[in-house]
N, CA, C and O atoms as a GROMACS GRO file, in nm:
protein
  300
    1UNK      N    1   2.263   0.794 -13.229
    1UNK     CA    2   2.124   0.830 -13.250
    1UNK      C    3   2.079   0.804 -13.393
    1UNK      O    4   1.960   0.787 -13.419
    2UNK      N    5   2.174   0.803 -13.484
    2UNK     CA    6   2.139   0.783 -13.625
    2UNK      C    7   2.185   0.648 -13.678
    2UNK      O    8   2.194   0.630 -13.800
    3UNK      N    9   2.215   0.555 -13.590
    3UNK     CA   10   2.265   0.423 -13.632
    3UNK      C   11   2.168   0.359 -13.733
    3UNK      O   12   2.048   0.349 -13.707
    4UNK      N   13   2.222   0.317 -13.845
    4UNK     CA   14   2.142   0.249 -13.948
    4UNK      C   15   2.065   0.342 -14.040
    4UNK      O   16   2.013   0.298 -14.142
    5UNK      N   17   2.056   0.467 -14.004
    5UNK     CA   18   1.975   0.564 -14.078
    5UNK      C   19   2.032   0.594 -14.216
    5UNK      O   20   1.957   0.626 -14.308
    6UNK      N   21   2.162   0.584 -14.231
    6UNK     CA   22   2.227   0.627 -14.355
    6UNK      C   23   2.284   0.513 -14.437
    6UNK      O   24   2.357   0.537 -14.534
    7UNK      N   25   2.252   0.390 -14.401
    7UNK     CA   26   2.309   0.275 -14.472
    7UNK      C   27   2.261   0.268 -14.616
    7UNK      O   28   2.146   0.300 -14.647
    8UNK      N   29   2.352   0.227 -14.703
    8UNK     CA   30   2.317   0.205 -14.843
    8UNK      C   31   2.318   0.329 -14.929
    8UNK      O   32   2.284   0.321 -15.047
    9UNK      N   33   2.356   0.444 -14.875
    9UNK     CA   34   2.359   0.566 -14.955
    9UNK      C   35   2.498   0.590 -15.012
    9UNK      O   36   2.598   0.559 -14.948
   10UNK      N   37   2.503   0.645 -15.133
   10UNK     CA   38   2.632   0.688 -15.186
   10UNK      C   39   2.677   0.810 -15.106
   10UNK      O   40   2.597   0.869 -15.033
   11UNK      N   41   2.805   0.847 -15.117
   11UNK     CA   42   2.861   0.950 -15.030
   11UNK      C   43   2.788   1.083 -15.041
   11UNK      O   44   2.758   1.145 -14.939
   12UNK      N   45   2.758   1.128 -15.160
   12UNK     CA   46   2.688   1.255 -15.178
   12UNK      C   47   2.552   1.256 -15.110
   12UNK      O   48   2.517   1.351 -15.041
   13UNK      N   49   2.476   1.149 -15.129
   13UNK     CA   50   2.345   1.138 -15.064
   13UNK      C   51   2.361   1.127 -14.913
   13UNK      O   52   2.285   1.188 -14.838
   14UNK      N   53   2.459   1.047 -14.869
   14UNK     CA   54   2.485   1.030 -14.727
   14UNK      C   55   2.512   1.164 -14.660
   14UNK      O   56   2.454   1.194 -14.556
   15UNK      N   57   2.598   1.244 -14.720
   15UNK     CA   58   2.633   1.373 -14.664
   15UNK      C   59   2.512   1.466 -14.660
   15UNK      O   60   2.491   1.536 -14.560
   16UNK      N   61   2.435   1.469 -14.766
   16UNK     CA   62   2.317   1.555 -14.772
   16UNK      C   63   2.213   1.515 -14.667
   16UNK      O   64   2.161   1.601 -14.596
   17UNK      N   65   2.183   1.386 -14.658
   17UNK     CA   66   2.084   1.338 -14.561
   17UNK      C   67   2.133   1.361 -14.419
   17UNK      O   68   2.056   1.403 -14.333
   18UNK      N   69   2.259   1.333 -14.393
   18UNK     CA   70   2.315   1.354 -14.259
   18UNK      C   71   2.306   1.500 -14.218
   18UNK      O   72   2.263   1.531 -14.106
   19UNK      N   73   2.348   1.590 -14.305
   19UNK     CA   74   2.345   1.733 -14.273
   19UNK      C   75   2.204   1.780 -14.244
   19UNK      O   76   2.181   1.852 -14.147
   20UNK      N   77   2.109   1.741 -14.327
   20UNK     CA   78   1.969   1.781 -14.308
   20UNK      C   79   1.914   1.722 -14.179
   20UNK      O   80   1.845   1.792 -14.104
   21UNK      N   81   1.942   1.596 -14.151
   21UNK     CA   82   1.891   1.531 -14.030
   21UNK      C   83   1.945   1.596 -13.904
   21UNK      O   84   1.871   1.618 -13.808
   22UNK      N   85   2.074   1.628 -13.905
   22UNK     CA   86   2.133   1.695 -13.787
   22UNK      C   87   2.064   1.828 -13.760
   22UNK      O   88   2.032   1.860 -13.646
   23UNK      N   89   2.040   1.904 -13.863
   23UNK     CA   90   1.979   2.036 -13.847
   23UNK      C   91   1.833   2.026 -13.803
   23UNK      O   92   1.786   2.106 -13.722
   24UNK      N   93   1.760   1.929 -13.857
   24UNK     CA   94   1.618   1.918 -13.830
   24UNK      C   95   1.585   1.840 -13.702
   24UNK      O   96   1.481   1.865 -13.640
   25UNK      N   97   1.671   1.748 -13.662
   25UNK     CA   98   1.637   1.657 -13.552
   25UNK      C   99   1.709   1.686 -13.421
   25UNK      O  100   1.666   1.639 -13.316
   26UNK      N  101   1.816   1.763 -13.425
   26UNK     CA  102   1.896   1.783 -13.305
   26UNK      C  103   1.906   1.930 -13.268
   26UNK      O  104   1.942   2.013 -13.351
   27UNK      N  105   1.872   1.961 -13.143
   27UNK     CA  106   1.910   2.091 -13.091
   27UNK      C  107   2.042   2.070 -13.015
   27UNK      O  108   2.093   1.958 -13.010
   28UNK      N  109   2.096   2.175 -12.956
   28UNK     CA  110   2.227   2.163 -12.889
   28UNK      C  111   2.224   2.059 -12.778
   28UNK      O  112   2.319   1.981 -12.765
   29UNK      N  113   2.118   2.056 -12.700
   29UNK     CA  114   2.111   1.962 -12.587
   29UNK      C  115   2.104   1.817 -12.635
   29UNK      O  116   2.172   1.730 -12.581
   30UNK      N  117   2.020   1.791 -12.736
   30UNK     CA  118   2.008   1.652 -12.782
   30UNK      C  119   2.135   1.607 -12.856
   30UNK      O  120   2.171   1.490 -12.849
   31UNK      N  121   2.202   1.698 -12.924
   31UNK     CA  122   2.328   1.664 -12.989
   31UNK      C  123   2.434   1.632 -12.884
   31UNK      O  124   2.512   1.539 -12.900
   32UNK      N  125   2.438   1.710 -12.777
   32UNK     CA  126   2.532   1.684 -12.668
   32UNK      C  127   2.504   1.549 -12.604
   32UNK      O  128   2.595   1.469 -12.584
   33UNK      N  129   2.377   1.522 -12.574
   33UNK     CA  130   2.340   1.394 -12.513
   33UNK      C  131   2.375   1.276 -12.604
   33UNK      O  132   2.424   1.173 -12.557
   34UNK      N  133   2.349   1.292 -12.732
   34UNK     CA  134   2.381   1.187 -12.828
   34UNK      C  135   2.532   1.165 -12.836
   34UNK      O  136   2.578   1.051 -12.845
   35UNK      N  137   2.607   1.272 -12.834
   35UNK     CA  138   2.753   1.262 -12.838
   35UNK      C  139   2.805   1.190 -12.714
   35UNK      O  140   2.892   1.103 -12.725
   36UNK      N  141   2.753   1.226 -12.598
   36UNK     CA  142   2.795   1.160 -12.473
   36UNK      C  143   2.761   1.012 -12.476
   36UNK      O  144   2.841   0.929 -12.433
   37UNK      N  145   2.644   0.978 -12.527
   37UNK     CA  146   2.605   0.837 -12.536
   37UNK      C  147   2.699   0.761 -12.629
   37UNK      O  148   2.737   0.648 -12.598
   38UNK      N  149   2.736   0.821 -12.741
   38UNK     CA  150   2.829   0.758 -12.833
   38UNK      C  151   2.967   0.739 -12.772
   38UNK      O  152   3.031   0.636 -12.792
   39UNK      N  153   3.013   0.839 -12.698
   39UNK     CA  154   3.142   0.827 -12.630
   39UNK      C  155   3.136   0.716 -12.526
   39UNK      O  156   3.227   0.634 -12.518
   40UNK      N  157   3.031   0.714 -12.446
   40UNK     CA  158   3.016   0.611 -12.344
   40UNK      C  159   3.015   0.471 -12.405
   40UNK      O  160   3.077   0.380 -12.352
   41UNK      N  161   2.943   0.455 -12.516
   41UNK     CA  162   2.939   0.325 -12.584
   41UNK      C  163   3.078   0.288 -12.635
   41UNK      O  164   3.121   0.173 -12.622
   42UNK      N  165   3.147   0.385 -12.692
   42UNK     CA  166   3.282   0.358 -12.740
   42UNK      C  167   3.375   0.314 -12.627
   42UNK      O  168   3.451   0.219 -12.643
   43UNK      N  169   3.369   0.384 -12.515
   43UNK     CA  170   3.454   0.348 -12.401
   43UNK      C  171   3.424   0.207 -12.351
   43UNK      O  172   3.516   0.132 -12.318
   44UNK      N  173   3.296   0.171 -12.346
   44UNK     CA  174   3.259   0.035 -12.303
   44UNK      C  175   3.316  -0.071 -12.396
   44UNK      O  176   3.336  -0.186 -12.356
   45UNK      N  177   3.341  -0.032 -12.520
   45UNK     CA  178   3.391  -0.127 -12.620
   45UNK      C  179   3.539  -0.110 -12.651
   45UNK      O  180   3.588  -0.161 -12.751
   46UNK      N  181   3.610  -0.039 -12.565
   46UNK     CA  182   3.753  -0.030 -12.576
   46UNK      C  183   3.809   0.081 -12.664
   46UNK      O  184   3.930   0.087 -12.686
   47UNK      N  185   3.724   0.168 -12.713
   47UNK     CA  186   3.772   0.280 -12.795
   47UNK      C  187   3.822   0.389 -12.701
   47UNK      O  188   3.753   0.427 -12.606
   48UNK      N  189   3.941   0.438 -12.727
   48UNK     CA  190   4.001   0.537 -12.637
   48UNK      C  191   4.025   0.672 -12.702
   48UNK      O  192   4.058   0.769 -12.633
   49UNK      N  193   4.009   0.682 -12.833
   49UNK     CA  194   4.029   0.807 -12.904
   49UNK      C  195   3.916   0.825 -13.004
   49UNK      O  196   3.878   0.730 -13.074
   50UNK      N  197   3.862   0.946 -13.011
   50UNK     CA  198   3.744   0.974 -13.092
   50UNK      C  199   3.772   1.087 -13.190
   50UNK      O  200   3.866   1.165 -13.170
   51UNK      N  201   3.691   1.096 -13.295
   51UNK     CA  202   3.700   1.205 -13.391
   51UNK      C  203   3.559   1.244 -13.434
   51UNK      O  204   3.469   1.161 -13.437
   52UNK      N  205   3.542   1.372 -13.465
   52UNK     CA  206   3.412   1.417 -13.510
   52UNK      C  207   3.428   1.537 -13.602
   52UNK      O  208   3.519   1.618 -13.585
   53UNK      N  209   3.340   1.546 -13.698
   53UNK     CA  210   3.328   1.664 -13.783
   53UNK      C  211   3.196   1.727 -13.749
   53UNK      O  212   3.092   1.660 -13.751
   54UNK      N  213   3.196   1.855 -13.719
   54UNK     CA  214   3.078   1.920 -13.667
   54UNK      C  215   3.067   2.064 -13.716
   54UNK      O  216   3.166   2.125 -13.754
   55UNK      N  217   2.948   2.116 -13.714
   55UNK     CA  218   2.926   2.257 -13.742
   55UNK      C  219   2.920   2.338 -13.613
   55UNK      O  220   2.956   2.455 -13.611
   56UNK      N  221   2.874   2.274 -13.506
   56UNK     CA  222   2.844   2.348 -13.384
   56UNK      C  223   2.954   2.343 -13.278
   56UNK      O  224   2.962   2.432 -13.194
   57UNK      N  225   3.037   2.241 -13.280
   57UNK     CA  226   3.135   2.224 -13.174
   57UNK      C  227   3.082   2.151 -13.053
   57UNK      O  228   3.158   2.119 -12.962
   58UNK      N  229   2.951   2.124 -13.049
   58UNK     CA  230   2.891   2.057 -12.934
   58UNK      C  231   2.955   1.920 -12.907
   58UNK      O  232   2.986   1.890 -12.792
   59UNK      N  233   2.976   1.835 -13.009
   59UNK     CA  234   3.040   1.707 -12.981
   59UNK      C  235   3.181   1.721 -12.923
   59UNK      O  236   3.226   1.636 -12.846
   60UNK      N  237   3.249   1.828 -12.960
   60UNK     CA  238   3.383   1.851 -12.905
   60UNK      C  239   3.376   1.883 -12.757
   60UNK      O  240   3.464   1.844 -12.680
   61UNK      N  241   3.272   1.955 -12.716
   61UNK     CA  242   3.251   1.982 -12.574
   61UNK      C  243   3.225   1.852 -12.499
   61UNK      O  244   3.271   1.834 -12.387
   62UNK      N  245   3.151   1.761 -12.560
   62UNK     CA  246   3.125   1.631 -12.498
   62UNK      C  247   3.256   1.554 -12.480
   62UNK      O  248   3.275   1.489 -12.377
   63UNK      N  249   3.345   1.561 -12.578
   63UNK     CA  250   3.476   1.496 -12.565
   63UNK      C  251   3.551   1.553 -12.445
   63UNK      O  252   3.607   1.478 -12.364
   64UNK      N  253   3.552   1.684 -12.433
   64UNK     CA  254   3.622   1.749 -12.321
   64UNK      C  255   3.558   1.709 -12.188
   64UNK      O  256   3.628   1.674 -12.093
   65UNK      N  257   3.426   1.716 -12.183
   65UNK     CA  258   3.356   1.687 -12.058
   65UNK      C  259   3.374   1.542 -12.014
   65UNK      O  260   3.377   1.513 -11.894
   66UNK      N  261   3.384   1.451 -12.110
   66UNK     CA  262   3.404   1.310 -12.077
   66UNK      C  263   3.551   1.278 -12.049
   66UNK      O  264   3.583   1.169 -12.001
   67UNK      N  265   3.639   1.372 -12.080
   67UNK     CA  266   3.781   1.354 -12.051
   67UNK      C  267   3.850   1.252 -12.139
   67UNK      O  268   3.944   1.185 -12.096
   68UNK      N  269   3.804   1.240 -12.263
   68UNK     CA  270   3.864   1.143 -12.355
   68UNK      C  271   3.950   1.214 -12.459
   68UNK      O  272   3.937   1.335 -12.481
   69UNK      N  273   4.038   1.138 -12.520
   69UNK     CA  274   4.120   1.191 -12.629
   69UNK      C  275   4.036   1.200 -12.754
   69UNK      O  276   3.948   1.117 -12.778
   70UNK      N  277   4.063   1.301 -12.832
   70UNK     CA  278   3.991   1.312 -12.958
   70UNK      C  279   4.040   1.428 -13.041
   70UNK      O  280   4.121   1.510 -12.997
   71UNK      N  281   3.989   1.432 -13.161
   71UNK     CA  282   4.018   1.540 -13.253
   71UNK      C  283   3.887   1.580 -13.317
   71UNK      O  284   3.800   1.496 -13.344
   72UNK      N  285   3.873   1.708 -13.342
   72UNK     CA  286   3.750   1.756 -13.402
   72UNK      C  287   3.779   1.849 -13.518
   72UNK      O  288   3.878   1.921 -13.520
   73UNK      N  289   3.691   1.844 -13.612
   73UNK     CA  290   3.698   1.932 -13.729
   73UNK      C  291   3.571   2.013 -13.732
   73UNK      O  292   3.461   1.957 -13.737
   74UNK      N  293   3.583   2.144 -13.728
   74UNK     CA  294   3.465   2.230 -13.735
   74UNK      C  295   3.450   2.279 -13.877
   74UNK      O  296   3.541   2.340 -13.933
   75UNK      N  297   3.333   2.250 -13.935
   75UNK     CA  298   3.306   2.289 -14.074
   75UNK      C  299   3.262   2.433 -14.079
   75UNK      O  300   3.235   2.486 -14.187
   0.00000   0.00000   0.00000
């Protein structure tokens, strides 16, 4: 959902913009849907293991529901 949105930023700016965008643009349902779409795209392209860093745990639920391997870090 955020493809291309953060290009060209240094790490500090990238992290700040990403954190703010997630909080302002995504509720639990849209974050779940976005996570599922990303997993589906990855599977279509041969990716079999995923990782995510999250505050809510919602992407981790998407990993479980899609039945894929992955690791998650909750901040």
